[in-house]
N, CA, C and O atoms as a GROMACS GRO file, in nm:
protein
  448
    1UNK      N    1   8.279   6.456   0.052
    1UNK     CA    2   8.217   6.468   0.182
    1UNK      C    3   8.126   6.591   0.182
    1UNK      O    4   8.167   6.701   0.146
    2UNK      N    5   8.002   6.570   0.221
    2UNK     CA    6   7.905   6.678   0.224
    2UNK      C    7   7.916   6.752   0.357
    2UNK      O    8   7.917   6.690   0.463
    3UNK      N    9   7.924   6.883   0.348
    3UNK     CA   10   7.928   6.966   0.470
    3UNK      C   11   7.832   7.082   0.455
    3UNK      O   12   7.817   7.139   0.347
    4UNK      N   13   7.767   7.117   0.565
    4UNK     CA   14   7.678   7.232   0.571
    4UNK      C   15   7.730   7.324   0.682
    4UNK      O   16   7.759   7.280   0.793
    5UNK      N   17   7.740   7.452   0.650
    5UNK     CA   18   7.787   7.549   0.747
    5UNK      C   19   7.688   7.664   0.755
    5UNK      O   20   7.669   7.738   0.658
    6UNK      N   21   7.625   7.678   0.872
    6UNK     CA   22   7.532   7.789   0.892
    6UNK      C   23   7.605   7.912   0.943
    6UNK      O   24   7.710   7.903   1.006
    7UNK      N   25   7.547   8.026   0.913
    7UNK     CA   26   7.597   8.153   0.963
    7UNK      C   27   7.483   8.253   0.963
    7UNK      O   28   7.376   8.227   0.909
    8UNK      N   29   7.508   8.369   1.024
    8UNK     CA   30   7.410   8.475   1.020
    8UNK      C   31   7.333   8.497   1.148
    8UNK      O   32   7.256   8.593   1.160
    9UNK      N   33   7.351   8.409   1.244
    9UNK     CA   34   7.281   8.426   1.370
    9UNK      C   35   7.336   8.542   1.450
    9UNK      O   36   7.438   8.600   1.414
   10UNK      N   37   7.268   8.575   1.558
   10UNK     CA   38   7.314   8.683   1.643
   10UNK      C   39   7.207   8.726   1.740
   10UNK      O   40   7.104   8.661   1.756
   11UNK      N   41   7.233   8.838   1.803
   11UNK     CA   42   7.139   8.897   1.898
   11UNK      C   43   7.066   9.011   1.830
   11UNK      O   44   7.128   9.106   1.782
   12UNK      N   45   6.934   9.002   1.825
   12UNK     CA   46   6.853   9.107   1.764
   12UNK      C   47   6.737   9.141   1.855
   12UNK      O   48   6.706   9.067   1.949
   13UNK      N   49   6.673   9.253   1.828
   13UNK     CA   50   6.557   9.295   1.906
   13UNK      C   51   6.429   9.254   1.835
   13UNK      O   52   6.427   9.234   1.713
   14UNK      N   53   6.324   9.242   1.911
   14UNK     CA   54   6.194   9.210   1.854
   14UNK      C   55   6.161   9.307   1.741
   14UNK      O   56   6.184   9.428   1.751
   15UNK      N   57   6.108   9.250   1.633
   15UNK     CA   58   6.069   9.332   1.520
   15UNK      C   59   6.176   9.348   1.414
   15UNK      O   60   6.148   9.392   1.303
   16UNK      N   61   6.298   9.312   1.448
   16UNK     CA   62   6.407   9.326   1.352
   16UNK      C   63   6.413   9.205   1.258
   16UNK      O   64   6.334   9.110   1.270
   17UNK      N   65   6.508   9.210   1.166
   17UNK     CA   66   6.523   9.104   1.067
   17UNK      C   67   6.667   9.053   1.066
   17UNK      O   68   6.760   9.124   1.104
   18UNK      N   69   6.682   8.931   1.022
   18UNK     CA   70   6.815   8.877   0.996
   18UNK      C   71   6.802   8.761   0.898
   18UNK      O   72   6.696   8.701   0.882
   19UNK      N   73   6.913   8.732   0.832
   19UNK     CA   74   6.915   8.626   0.733
   19UNK      C   75   7.017   8.520   0.772
   19UNK      O   76   7.135   8.550   0.792
   20UNK      N   77   6.971   8.398   0.782
   20UNK     CA   78   7.060   8.286   0.808
   20UNK      C   79   7.103   8.223   0.676
   20UNK      O   80   7.024   8.212   0.582
   21UNK      N   81   7.229   8.183   0.670
   21UNK     CA   82   7.282   8.119   0.551
   21UNK      C   83   7.325   7.976   0.584
   21UNK      O   84   7.364   7.945   0.696
   22UNK      N   85   7.318   7.892   0.484
   22UNK     CA   86   7.360   7.752   0.499
   22UNK      C   87   7.439   7.716   0.373
   22UNK      O   88   7.382   7.678   0.271
   23UNK      N   89   7.571   7.728   0.381
   23UNK     CA   90   7.656   7.699   0.266
   23UNK      C   91   7.684   7.550   0.260
   23UNK      O   92   7.724   7.488   0.358
   24UNK      N   93   7.663   7.494   0.142
   24UNK     CA   94   7.679   7.349   0.124
   24UNK      C   95   7.799   7.321   0.035
   24UNK      O   96   7.815   7.383  -0.070
   25UNK      N   97   7.882   7.229   0.076
   25UNK     CA   98   7.992   7.181  -0.007
   25UNK      C   99   7.982   7.030  -0.019
   25UNK      O  100   7.932   6.962   0.071
   26UNK      N  101   8.029   6.979  -0.131
   26UNK     CA  102   8.027   6.836  -0.152
   26UNK      C  103   7.907   6.783  -0.227
   26UNK      O  104   7.905   6.666  -0.263
   27UNK      N  105   7.808   6.866  -0.251
   27UNK     CA  106   7.694   6.827  -0.334
   27UNK      C  107   7.630   6.952  -0.393
   27UNK      O  108   7.639   7.062  -0.337
   28UNK      N  109   7.567   6.932  -0.507
   28UNK     CA  110   7.496   7.042  -0.573
   28UNK      C  111   7.358   7.055  -0.512
   28UNK      O  112   7.286   6.956  -0.497
   29UNK      N  113   7.320   7.176  -0.476
   29UNK     CA  114   7.194   7.193  -0.404
   29UNK      C  115   7.073   7.214  -0.496
   29UNK      O  116   6.962   7.231  -0.447
   30UNK      N  117   7.093   7.212  -0.626
   30UNK     CA  118   6.983   7.243  -0.717
   30UNK      C  119   6.865   7.148  -0.698
   30UNK      O  120   6.751   7.186  -0.722
   31UNK      N  121   6.893   7.025  -0.657
   31UNK     CA  122   6.785   6.927  -0.637
   31UNK      C  123   6.767   6.891  -0.490
   31UNK      O  124   6.710   6.787  -0.457
   32UNK      N  125   6.815   6.977  -0.402
   32UNK     CA  126   6.809   6.946  -0.259
   32UNK      C  127   6.670   6.966  -0.202
   32UNK      O  128   6.594   7.051  -0.248
   33UNK      N  129   6.639   6.887  -0.103
   33UNK     CA  130   6.526   6.911  -0.014
   33UNK      C  131   6.589   6.962   0.114
   33UNK      O  132   6.661   6.890   0.182
   34UNK      N  133   6.562   7.089   0.146
   34UNK     CA  134   6.628   7.152   0.258
   34UNK      C  135   6.526   7.181   0.369
   34UNK      O  136   6.414   7.223   0.343
   35UNK      N  137   6.568   7.157   0.490
   35UNK     CA  138   6.484   7.185   0.605
   35UNK      C  139   6.562   7.273   0.702
   35UNK      O  140   6.683   7.256   0.720
   36UNK      N  141   6.492   7.364   0.763
   36UNK     CA  142   6.549   7.446   0.871
   36UNK      C  143   6.480   7.405   1.001
   36UNK      O  144   6.357   7.396   1.009
   37UNK      N  145   6.561   7.381   1.101
   37UNK     CA  146   6.512   7.340   1.233
   37UNK      C  147   6.551   7.446   1.336
   37UNK      O  148   6.649   7.519   1.321
   38UNK      N  149   6.472   7.451   1.440
   38UNK     CA  150   6.502   7.539   1.553
   38UNK      C  151   6.503   7.455   1.679
   38UNK      O  152   6.414   7.373   1.702
   39UNK      N  153   6.604   7.476   1.760
   39UNK     CA  154   6.612   7.412   1.892
   39UNK      C  155   6.609   7.523   1.995
   39UNK      O  156   6.710   7.586   2.025
   40UNK      N  157   6.491   7.545   2.050
   40UNK     CA  158   6.473   7.650   2.151
   40UNK      C  159   6.522   7.599   2.286
   40UNK      O  160   6.529   7.478   2.308
   41UNK      N  161   6.554   7.690   2.376
   41UNK     CA  162   6.602   7.649   2.508
   41UNK      C  163   6.504   7.555   2.578
   41UNK      O  164   6.385   7.585   2.588
   42UNK      N  165   6.554   7.443   2.626
   42UNK     CA  166   6.476   7.344   2.700
   42UNK      C  167   6.366   7.280   2.616
   42UNK      O  168   6.271   7.224   2.671
   43UNK      N  169   6.378   7.288   2.484
   43UNK     CA  170   6.277   7.227   2.398
   43UNK      C  171   6.344   7.136   2.295
   43UNK      O  172   6.464   7.144   2.270
   44UNK      N  173   6.263   7.049   2.237
   44UNK     CA  174   6.314   6.960   2.134
   44UNK      C  175   6.334   7.036   2.004
   44UNK      O  176   6.270   7.138   1.978
   45UNK      N  177   6.424   6.984   1.923
   45UNK     CA  178   6.446   7.043   1.792
   45UNK      C  179   6.320   7.023   1.706
   45UNK      O  180   6.265   6.913   1.700
   46UNK      N  181   6.278   7.129   1.639
   46UNK     CA  182   6.158   7.122   1.557
   46UNK      C  183   6.184   7.184   1.421
   46UNK      O  184   6.262   7.278   1.408
   47UNK      N  185   6.118   7.130   1.320
   47UNK     CA  186   6.132   7.187   1.186
   47UNK      C  187   6.045   7.312   1.177
   47UNK      O  188   5.932   7.313   1.225
   48UNK      N  189   6.098   7.417   1.116
   48UNK     CA  190   6.021   7.541   1.099
   48UNK      C  191   5.994   7.573   0.953
   48UNK      O  192   5.898   7.644   0.922
   49UNK      N  193   6.078   7.523   0.862
   49UNK     CA  194   6.059   7.553   0.720
   49UNK      C  195   6.123   7.444   0.636
   49UNK      O  196   6.227   7.388   0.670
   50UNK      N  197   6.057   7.415   0.524
   50UNK     CA  198   6.106   7.313   0.431
   50UNK      C  199   6.089   7.364   0.288
   50UNK      O  200   5.988   7.426   0.254
   51UNK      N  201   6.190   7.336   0.205
   51UNK     CA  202   6.176   7.366   0.062
   51UNK      C  203   6.211   7.241  -0.017
   51UNK      O  204   6.319   7.184   0.000
   52UNK      N  205   6.119   7.200  -0.103
   52UNK     CA  206   6.142   7.082  -0.185
   52UNK      C  207   6.212   7.116  -0.314
   52UNK      O  208   6.247   7.231  -0.340
   53UNK      N  209   6.232   7.013  -0.396
   53UNK     CA  210   6.304   7.032  -0.521
   53UNK      C  211   6.227   7.117  -0.620
   53UNK      O  212   6.287   7.179  -0.708
   54UNK      N  213   6.095   7.120  -0.608
   54UNK     CA  214   6.013   7.198  -0.700
   54UNK      C  215   6.003   7.344  -0.659
   54UNK      O  216   5.942   7.425  -0.728
   55UNK      N  217   6.065   7.376  -0.545
   55UNK     CA  218   6.055   7.512  -0.493
   55UNK      C  219   5.938   7.532  -0.400
   55UNK      O  220   5.920   7.640  -0.344
   56UNK      N  221   5.858   7.426  -0.383
   56UNK     CA  222   5.744   7.436  -0.292
   56UNK      C  223   5.795   7.445  -0.149
   56UNK      O  224   5.886   7.372  -0.109
   57UNK      N  225   5.736   7.536  -0.073
   57UNK     CA  226   5.779   7.557   0.064
   57UNK      C  227   5.667   7.530   0.163
   57UNK      O  228   5.549   7.542   0.130
   58UNK      N  229   5.705   7.493   0.283
   58UNK     CA  230   5.611   7.474   0.392
   58UNK      C  231   5.670   7.533   0.519
   58UNK      O  232   5.790   7.525   0.543
   59UNK      N  233   5.584   7.592   0.599
   59UNK     CA  234   5.627   7.656   0.722
   59UNK      C  235   5.534   7.616   0.835
   59UNK      O  236   5.416   7.589   0.814
   60UNK      N  237   5.589   7.613   0.956
   60UNK     CA  238   5.502   7.593   1.071
   60UNK      C  239   5.422   7.721   1.092
   60UNK      O  240   5.466   7.829   1.052
   61UNK      N  241   5.307   7.708   1.153
   61UNK     CA  242   5.216   7.822   1.165
   61UNK      C  243   5.280   7.940   1.236
   61UNK      O  244   5.252   8.055   1.202
   62UNK      N  245   5.364   7.914   1.333
   62UNK     CA  246   5.420   8.022   1.414
   62UNK      C  247   5.515   8.115   1.336
   62UNK      O  248   5.545   8.225   1.382
   63UNK      N  249   5.561   8.070   1.219
   63UNK     CA  250   5.656   8.152   1.142
   63UNK      C  251   5.600   8.194   1.007
   63UNK      O  252   5.664   8.271   0.935
   64UNK      N  253   5.482   8.147   0.971
   64UNK     CA  254   5.424   8.181   0.840
   64UNK      C  255   5.409   8.331   0.826
   64UNK      O  256   5.362   8.400   0.917
   65UNK      N  257   5.451   8.380   0.712
   65UNK     CA  258   5.443   8.523   0.685
   65UNK      C  259   5.562   8.601   0.736
   65UNK      O  260   5.577   8.719   0.704
   66UNK      N  261   5.648   8.538   0.815
   66UNK     CA  262   5.765   8.608   0.870
   66UNK      C  263   5.897   8.547   0.824
   66UNK      O  264   5.995   8.619   0.806
   67UNK      N  265   5.900   8.417   0.805
   67UNK     CA  266   6.022   8.350   0.760
   67UNK      C  267   6.007   8.306   0.615
   67UNK      O  268   5.900   8.260   0.574
   68UNK      N  269   6.113   8.319   0.539
   68UNK     CA  270   6.114   8.280   0.399
   68UNK      C  271   6.240   8.199   0.369
   68UNK      O  272   6.351   8.244   0.396
   69UNK      N  273   6.220   8.082   0.313
   69UNK     CA  274   6.332   7.996   0.277
   69UNK      C  275   6.363   8.014   0.128
   69UNK      O  276   6.272   8.028   0.046
   70UNK      N  277   6.490   8.012   0.093
   70UNK     CA  278   6.528   8.028  -0.046
   70UNK      C  279   6.666   7.964  -0.068
   70UNK      O  280   6.729   7.916   0.026
   71UNK      N  281   6.709   7.964  -0.193
   71UNK     CA  282   6.841   7.909  -0.223
   71UNK      C  283   6.904   7.987  -0.339
   71UNK      O  284   6.834   8.041  -0.424
   72UNK      N  285   7.036   7.992  -0.340
   72UNK     CA  286   7.113   8.051  -0.448
   72UNK      C  287   7.198   7.939  -0.506
   72UNK      O  288   7.296   7.896  -0.445
   73UNK      N  289   7.159   7.892  -0.624
   73UNK     CA  290   7.228   7.778  -0.685
   73UNK      C  291   7.374   7.811  -0.715
   73UNK      O  292   7.461   7.727  -0.696
   74UNK      N  293   7.400   7.934  -0.762
   74UNK     CA  294   7.537   7.972  -0.797
   74UNK      C  295   7.628   7.971  -0.676
   74UNK      O  296   7.745   7.934  -0.686
   75UNK      N  297   7.575   8.010  -0.562
   75UNK     CA  298   7.655   8.012  -0.440
   75UNK      C  299   7.644   7.882  -0.362
   75UNK      O  300   7.711   7.863  -0.260
   76UNK      N  301   7.559   7.792  -0.411
   76UNK     CA  302   7.535   7.664  -0.342
   76UNK      C  303   7.500   7.686  -0.196
   76UNK      O  304   7.552   7.619  -0.106
   77UNK      N  305   7.412   7.781  -0.175
   77UNK     CA  306   7.379   7.824  -0.040
   77UNK      C  307   7.227   7.837  -0.023
   77UNK      O  308   7.158   7.889  -0.110
   78UNK      N  309   7.179   7.788   0.092
   78UNK     CA  310   7.040   7.807   0.130
   78UNK      C  311   7.030   7.924   0.226
   78UNK      O  312   7.126   7.958   0.295
   79UNK      N  313   6.912   7.986   0.229
   79UNK     CA  314   6.890   8.100   0.317
   79UNK      C  315   6.758   8.085   0.392
   79UNK      O  316   6.664   8.022   0.345
   80UNK      N  317   6.755   8.146   0.509
   80UNK     CA  318   6.631   8.159   0.584
   80UNK      C  319   6.621   8.306   0.626
   80UNK      O  320   6.690   8.351   0.717
   81UNK      N  321   6.533   8.378   0.557
   81UNK     CA  322   6.510   8.519   0.588
   81UNK      C  323   6.411   8.525   0.703
   81UNK      O  324   6.303   8.468   0.695
   82UNK      N  325   6.448   8.594   0.808
   82UNK     CA  326   6.363   8.606   0.927
   82UNK      C  327   6.325   8.752   0.946
   82UNK      O  328   6.411   8.836   0.972
   83UNK      N  329   6.198   8.782   0.934
   83UNK     CA  330   6.148   8.918   0.950
   83UNK      C  331   6.058   8.928   1.073
   83UNK      O  332   5.997   8.830   1.115
   84UNK      N  333   6.052   9.047   1.128
   84UNK     CA  334   5.964   9.072   1.242
   84UNK      C  335   5.980   8.964   1.350
   84UNK      O  336   5.882   8.905   1.395
   85UNK      N  337   6.103   8.942   1.388
   85UNK     CA  338   6.128   8.835   1.484
   85UNK      C  339   6.072   8.869   1.621
   85UNK      O  340   6.050   8.985   1.654
   86UNK      N  341   6.048   8.765   1.700
   86UNK     CA  342   6.001   8.784   1.836
   86UNK      C  343   6.077   8.687   1.928
   86UNK      O  344   6.145   8.598   1.878
   87UNK      N  345   6.067   8.702   2.058
   87UNK     CA  346   6.145   8.618   2.150
   87UNK      C  347   6.123   8.468   2.131
   87UNK      O  348   6.212   8.388   2.162
   88UNK      N  349   6.006   8.428   2.081
   88UNK     CA  350   5.981   8.286   2.058
   88UNK      C  351   6.066   8.229   1.944
   88UNK      O  352   6.074   8.108   1.927
   89UNK      N  353   6.128   8.316   1.867
   89UNK     CA  354   6.217   8.270   1.760
   89UNK      C  355   6.356   8.235   1.813
   89UNK      O  356   6.439   8.183   1.738
   90UNK      N  357   6.382   8.264   1.937
   90UNK     CA  358   6.512   8.235   1.996
   90UNK      C  359   6.543   8.087   1.993
   90UNK      O  360   6.458   8.003   2.024
   91UNK      N  361   6.666   8.056   1.955
   91UNK     CA  362   6.709   7.917   1.954
   91UNK      C  363   6.829   7.897   1.863
   91UNK      O  364   6.877   7.992   1.801
   92UNK      N  365   6.875   7.775   1.856
   92UNK     CA  366   6.981   7.739   1.761
   92UNK      C  367   6.913   7.687   1.635
   92UNK      O  368   6.829   7.598   1.640
   93UNK      N  369   6.952   7.744   1.523
   93UNK     CA  370   6.892   7.708   1.395
   93UNK      C  371   6.989   7.619   1.317
   93UNK      O  372   7.107   7.649   1.302
   94UNK      N  373   6.933   7.510   1.268
   94UNK     CA  374   7.009   7.412   1.193
   94UNK      C  375   6.949   7.397   1.053
   94UNK      O  376   6.827   7.403   1.037
   95UNK      N  377   7.034   7.377   0.954
   95UNK     CA  378   6.984   7.339   0.822
   95UNK      C  379   7.015   7.191   0.802
   95UNK      O  380   7.116   7.140   0.849
   96UNK      N  381   6.926   7.125   0.732
   96UNK     CA  382   6.943   6.984   0.702
   96UNK      C  383   6.914   6.960   0.555
   96UNK      O  384   6.808   6.998   0.504
   97UNK      N  385   7.008   6.896   0.487
   97UNK     CA  386   6.991   6.863   0.346
   97UNK      C  387   6.966   6.713   0.336
   97UNK      O  388   7.028   6.632   0.404
   98UNK      N  389   6.872   6.681   0.248
   98UNK     CA  390   6.834   6.540   0.231
   98UNK      C  391   6.954   6.457   0.190
   98UNK      O  392   7.033   6.503   0.108
   99UNK      N  393   6.971   6.333   0.245
   99UNK     CA  394   6.878   6.271   0.336
   99UNK      C  395   6.900   6.307   0.483
   99UNK      O  396   6.804   6.315   0.560
  100UNK      N  397   7.025   6.329   0.521
  100UNK     CA  398   7.048   6.352   0.663
  100UNK      C  399   7.180   6.424   0.687
  100UNK      O  400   7.258   6.385   0.774
  101UNK      N  401   7.203   6.530   0.611
  101UNK     CA  402   7.323   6.609   0.630
  101UNK      C  403   7.287   6.733   0.712
  101UNK      O  404   7.197   6.809   0.675
  102UNK      N  405   7.357   6.753   0.822
  102UNK     CA  406   7.327   6.862   0.914
  102UNK      C  407   7.443   6.959   0.927
  102UNK      O  408   7.560   6.922   0.919
  103UNK      N  409   7.407   7.085   0.947
  103UNK     CA  410   7.506   7.183   0.983
  103UNK      C  411   7.526   7.185   1.133
  103UNK      O  412   7.464   7.108   1.206
  104UNK      N  413   7.615   7.272   1.178
  104UNK     CA  414   7.649   7.278   1.320
  104UNK      C  415   7.556   7.370   1.399
  104UNK      O  416   7.555   7.368   1.522
  105UNK      N  417   7.477   7.448   1.327
  105UNK     CA  418   7.382   7.537   1.394
  105UNK      C  419   7.435   7.678   1.413
  105UNK      O  420   7.556   7.700   1.422
  106UNK      N  421   7.342   7.772   1.419
  106UNK     CA  422   7.376   7.911   1.446
  106UNK      C  423   7.275   7.966   1.545
  106UNK      O  424   7.154   7.944   1.530
  107UNK      N  425   7.322   8.037   1.645
  107UNK     CA  426   7.238   8.085   1.754
  107UNK      C  427   7.167   8.214   1.715
  107UNK      O  428   7.230   8.309   1.667
  108UNK      N  429   7.037   8.216   1.737
  108UNK     CA  430   6.957   8.337   1.721
  108UNK      C  431   6.895   8.370   1.856
  108UNK      O  432   6.828   8.287   1.917
  109UNK      N  433   6.918   8.490   1.901
  109UNK     CA  434   6.861   8.535   2.028
  109UNK      C  435   6.784   8.664   2.003
  109UNK      O  436   6.839   8.762   1.952
  110UNK      N  437   6.657   8.662   2.039
  110UNK     CA  438   6.571   8.779   2.018
  110UNK      C  439   6.533   8.837   2.153
  110UNK      O  440   6.474   8.769   2.237
  111UNK      N  441   6.567   8.961   2.173
  111UNK     CA  442   6.533   9.028   2.298
  111UNK      C  443   6.404   9.106   2.281
  111UNK      O  444   6.374   9.157   2.173
  112UNK      N  445   6.330   9.116   2.389
  112UNK     CA  446   6.201   9.187   2.383
  112UNK      C  447   6.217   9.335   2.412
  112UNK      O  448   6.119   9.409   2.411
   0.00000   0.00000   0.00000
């Protein structure tokens, strides 16, 4: 059974940094296509970052240069490094592993 567990969320101030983790069990992530989604208050869930099997990454314009997606094969864990956060980054962050495995989400709240 494949399970994803996110962690690392919390309350931070604008300009600060935090790292979200997505630990995967039940499958090897070396060939995973991983996506990070954000569900902001009163908004639909949207993808903010994707990493393919080749290591190629894509980001939505609003997070380019501030968020970085990565993975640690030994720990079977994906990461989303968030730098210089702002209040628009507030939301519940979910990781999704191909084809459709989701974590439970972790709350990020950025105060101004």
